[in-house]
C-alpha beads as a LAMMPS data file, in Angstrom:
LAMMPS data file: protein, C-alpha beads

171 atoms
170 bonds

1 atom types
1 bond types

-500.0 500.0 xlo xhi
-500.0 500.0 ylo yhi
-500.0 500.0 zlo zhi

Masses

1 110.0

Atoms # bond

1 1 1 -163.032 -118.005 -380.465
2 1 1 -159.696 -116.282 -381.211
3 1 1 -156.729 -115.472 -379.038
4 1 1 -153.460 -113.560 -379.319
5 1 1 -151.674 -116.558 -380.808
6 1 1 -154.048 -116.658 -383.785
7 1 1 -152.906 -113.166 -384.783
8 1 1 -149.269 -114.027 -384.226
9 1 1 -149.512 -117.148 -386.413
10 1 1 -151.349 -115.277 -389.170
11 1 1 -148.696 -112.552 -389.176
12 1 1 -145.864 -115.081 -389.450
13 1 1 -147.641 -116.923 -392.231
14 1 1 -147.865 -113.651 -394.137
15 1 1 -144.298 -112.550 -393.439
16 1 1 -142.649 -115.976 -393.736
17 1 1 -144.783 -118.183 -395.994
18 1 1 -141.681 -120.317 -396.561
19 1 1 -141.810 -121.586 -392.948
20 1 1 -144.200 -124.025 -391.322
21 1 1 -145.310 -122.026 -388.285
22 1 1 -147.750 -124.700 -387.110
23 1 1 -145.717 -125.450 -383.924
24 1 1 -146.585 -121.938 -382.758
25 1 1 -150.252 -122.970 -382.584
26 1 1 -149.442 -125.164 -379.576
27 1 1 -146.164 -124.015 -378.102
28 1 1 -146.900 -120.284 -378.105
29 1 1 -150.095 -121.027 -376.211
30 1 1 -148.200 -123.204 -373.739
31 1 1 -145.646 -120.424 -373.296
32 1 1 -148.324 -117.777 -372.729
33 1 1 -150.153 -120.048 -370.302
34 1 1 -146.886 -120.597 -368.428
35 1 1 -146.407 -116.851 -368.005
36 1 1 -149.975 -116.454 -366.715
37 1 1 -149.454 -119.317 -364.270
38 1 1 -146.131 -117.891 -363.059
39 1 1 -147.824 -114.572 -362.299
40 1 1 -150.670 -116.324 -360.496
41 1 1 -148.228 -118.415 -358.444
42 1 1 -146.322 -115.303 -357.409
43 1 1 -149.562 -113.588 -356.395
44 1 1 -150.692 -116.576 -354.316
45 1 1 -147.283 -117.165 -352.726
46 1 1 -146.864 -113.494 -351.809
47 1 1 -149.881 -113.867 -349.499
48 1 1 -147.837 -116.445 -347.574
49 1 1 -144.541 -114.559 -347.739
50 1 1 -143.066 -117.205 -350.036
51 1 1 -141.038 -117.008 -353.219
52 1 1 -141.839 -119.611 -355.896
53 1 1 -138.534 -121.390 -355.250
54 1 1 -139.323 -121.523 -351.521
55 1 1 -142.677 -123.098 -352.255
56 1 1 -141.007 -125.640 -354.549
57 1 1 -138.551 -126.785 -351.861
58 1 1 -141.170 -126.808 -349.092
59 1 1 -143.625 -128.672 -351.330
60 1 1 -141.026 -131.334 -352.135
61 1 1 -140.459 -131.859 -348.414
62 1 1 -144.206 -131.908 -347.720
63 1 1 -144.856 -134.504 -350.433
64 1 1 -142.174 -136.769 -348.973
65 1 1 -144.487 -137.700 -346.087
66 1 1 -143.680 -137.792 -342.376
67 1 1 -141.203 -136.848 -341.031
68 1 1 -141.022 -134.507 -344.086
69 1 1 -137.272 -134.696 -344.519
70 1 1 -134.941 -135.262 -347.454
71 1 1 -131.263 -134.985 -348.225
72 1 1 -130.071 -131.820 -349.941
73 1 1 -129.122 -133.995 -352.927
74 1 1 -132.647 -135.277 -353.284
75 1 1 -133.988 -131.717 -353.064
76 1 1 -131.642 -130.407 -355.735
77 1 1 -132.530 -133.234 -358.129
78 1 1 -136.240 -132.593 -357.587
79 1 1 -135.950 -128.831 -358.096
80 1 1 -133.336 -128.929 -360.898
81 1 1 -130.799 -126.580 -359.289
82 1 1 -127.088 -126.849 -358.524
83 1 1 -125.710 -127.912 -355.158
84 1 1 -124.500 -124.373 -354.424
85 1 1 -127.938 -122.969 -355.180
86 1 1 -129.607 -125.588 -353.003
87 1 1 -127.234 -124.884 -350.101
88 1 1 -128.118 -121.199 -350.332
89 1 1 -131.836 -121.995 -350.465
90 1 1 -131.667 -124.297 -347.463
91 1 1 -129.730 -121.639 -345.533
92 1 1 -132.410 -119.051 -346.309
93 1 1 -135.294 -121.381 -345.463
94 1 1 -133.598 -122.381 -342.201
95 1 1 -133.020 -118.709 -341.270
96 1 1 -136.744 -118.102 -341.863
97 1 1 -137.643 -121.033 -339.586
98 1 1 -139.292 -123.004 -342.395
99 1 1 -136.859 -125.942 -342.330
100 1 1 -134.227 -127.364 -340.020
101 1 1 -131.027 -129.327 -340.598
102 1 1 -130.450 -132.580 -338.761
103 1 1 -127.723 -135.230 -338.867
104 1 1 -128.454 -138.063 -341.286
105 1 1 -128.335 -141.311 -339.275
106 1 1 -127.609 -143.233 -342.498
107 1 1 -124.611 -141.035 -343.394
108 1 1 -122.352 -139.668 -340.633
109 1 1 -121.250 -136.742 -342.806
110 1 1 -124.683 -136.044 -344.284
111 1 1 -127.601 -133.939 -343.195
112 1 1 -131.340 -134.135 -343.610
113 1 1 -133.494 -131.111 -344.278
114 1 1 -136.753 -131.304 -342.334
115 1 1 -139.862 -129.215 -342.816
116 1 1 -140.738 -127.218 -339.695
117 1 1 -144.295 -126.894 -338.439
118 1 1 -144.345 -123.297 -339.711
119 1 1 -143.086 -124.452 -343.110
120 1 1 -145.745 -127.157 -343.231
121 1 1 -148.530 -124.711 -342.367
122 1 1 -147.395 -122.194 -344.984
123 1 1 -146.943 -124.672 -347.810
124 1 1 -150.313 -126.309 -347.031
125 1 1 -152.138 -122.960 -347.051
126 1 1 -150.376 -121.751 -350.211
127 1 1 -151.140 -125.036 -351.979
128 1 1 -154.841 -124.795 -351.111
129 1 1 -155.040 -121.267 -352.543
130 1 1 -153.025 -122.217 -355.620
131 1 1 -155.267 -125.187 -356.363
132 1 1 -158.349 -123.019 -355.988
133 1 1 -156.962 -120.570 -358.543
134 1 1 -155.893 -123.334 -360.913
135 1 1 -159.337 -124.919 -360.663
136 1 1 -160.838 -121.618 -361.800
137 1 1 -158.559 -121.635 -364.857
138 1 1 -159.636 -125.168 -365.782
139 1 1 -163.288 -124.546 -364.962
140 1 1 -164.302 -124.323 -368.616
141 1 1 -162.973 -127.781 -369.411
142 1 1 -164.862 -131.003 -368.793
143 1 1 -163.195 -133.799 -366.839
144 1 1 -162.636 -135.646 -370.120
145 1 1 -161.053 -132.592 -371.752
146 1 1 -158.773 -132.169 -368.733
147 1 1 -157.694 -135.793 -368.938
148 1 1 -157.060 -135.483 -372.684
149 1 1 -155.086 -132.274 -372.239
150 1 1 -153.042 -133.781 -369.394
151 1 1 -152.265 -136.829 -371.521
152 1 1 -151.205 -134.737 -374.511
153 1 1 -149.011 -132.484 -372.394
154 1 1 -147.459 -135.557 -370.731
155 1 1 -146.566 -136.864 -374.197
156 1 1 -144.794 -133.594 -374.989
157 1 1 -143.068 -133.216 -371.636
158 1 1 -141.942 -136.774 -370.991
159 1 1 -139.086 -136.797 -373.538
160 1 1 -137.915 -133.411 -372.275
161 1 1 -137.684 -134.761 -368.719
162 1 1 -135.343 -137.543 -369.856
163 1 1 -131.596 -137.107 -369.360
164 1 1 -130.219 -134.313 -371.519
165 1 1 -128.346 -136.719 -373.779
166 1 1 -131.554 -138.172 -375.212
167 1 1 -134.180 -135.459 -374.747
168 1 1 -133.522 -133.086 -377.638
169 1 1 -131.691 -133.265 -380.930
170 1 1 -128.372 -131.415 -381.065
171 1 1 -128.787 -128.175 -383.014

Bonds

1 1 1 2
2 1 2 3
3 1 3 4
4 1 4 5
5 1 5 6
6 1 6 7
7 1 7 8
8 1 8 9
9 1 9 10
10 1 10 11
11 1 11 12
12 1 12 13
13 1 13 14
14 1 14 15
15 1 15 16
16 1 16 17
17 1 17 18
18 1 18 19
19 1 19 20
20 1 20 21
21 1 21 22
22 1 22 23
23 1 23 24
24 1 24 25
25 1 25 26
26 1 26 27
27 1 27 28
28 1 28 29
29 1 29 30
30 1 30 31
31 1 31 32
32 1 32 33
33 1 33 34
34 1 34 35
35 1 35 36
36 1 36 37
37 1 37 38
38 1 38 39
39 1 39 40
40 1 40 41
41 1 41 42
42 1 42 43
43 1 43 44
44 1 44 45
45 1 45 46
46 1 46 47
47 1 47 48
48 1 48 49
49 1 49 50
50 1 50 51
51 1 51 52
52 1 52 53
53 1 53 54
54 1 54 55
55 1 55 56
56 1 56 57
57 1 57 58
58 1 58 59
59 1 59 60
60 1 60 61
61 1 61 62
62 1 62 63
63 1 63 64
64 1 64 65
65 1 65 66
66 1 66 67
67 1 67 68
68 1 68 69
69 1 69 70
70 1 70 71
71 1 71 72
72 1 72 73
73 1 73 74
74 1 74 75
75 1 75 76
76 1 76 77
77 1 77 78
78 1 78 79
79 1 79 80
80 1 80 81
81 1 81 82
82 1 82 83
83 1 83 84
84 1 84 85
85 1 85 86
86 1 86 87
87 1 87 88
88 1 88 89
89 1 89 90
90 1 90 91
91 1 91 92
92 1 92 93
93 1 93 94
94 1 94 95
95 1 95 96
96 1 96 97
97 1 97 98
98 1 98 99
99 1 99 100
100 1 100 101
101 1 101 102
102 1 102 103
103 1 103 104
104 1 104 105
105 1 105 106
106 1 106 107
107 1 107 108
108 1 108 109
109 1 109 110
110 1 110 111
111 1 111 112
112 1 112 113
113 1 113 114
114 1 114 115
115 1 115 116
116 1 116 117
117 1 117 118
118 1 118 119
119 1 119 120
120 1 120 121
121 1 121 122
122 1 122 123
123 1 123 124
124 1 124 125
125 1 125 126
126 1 126 127
127 1 127 128
128 1 128 129
129 1 129 130
130 1 130 131
131 1 131 132
132 1 132 133
133 1 133 134
134 1 134 135
135 1 135 136
136 1 136 137
137 1 137 138
138 1 138 139
139 1 139 140
140 1 140 141
141 1 141 142
142 1 142 143
143 1 143 144
144 1 144 145
145 1 145 146
146 1 146 147
147 1 147 148
148 1 148 149
149 1 149 150
150 1 150 151
151 1 151 152
152 1 152 153
153 1 153 154
154 1 154 155
155 1 155 156
156 1 156 157
157 1 157 158
158 1 158 159
159 1 159 160
160 1 160 161
161 1 161 162
162 1 162 163
163 1 163 164
164 1 164 165
165 1 165 166
166 1 166 167
167 1 167 168
168 1 168 169
169 1 169 170
170 1 170 171
């Protein structure tokens, strides 16, 4: 079985035999898979009138368990955005009726962002459809292959998820 990356790697080996292009064997495939998954996510989320970033925030709230509320700071750390971006996102989600803002009883100046019933219904439905699609992608892999692949990807991703000072070498 061949894919697009095989041709890409062969071409680079011909054009740049002085370079070890072996990393492309894995990382170009991961990159291509990421683009396919992004398109699939957008397709699924469009059915529920959600943008990918909206799903990410709603999903973080949903995973937090009842009463499905978190501080804006916790949301921005989980979604890797700035505080200004998170404020804008919360404003937009609140205007759409998907979340509400409530005083934080633990912090007189703070607020909690709480998932609304509409937000919960939409994120639950979108997640079910997304998982169905993702299952179809993985359908050709055995449970053991899936576990192996997940473990290998975890090994690659874990150092990158560490604080920026230790994750990557300085170029």
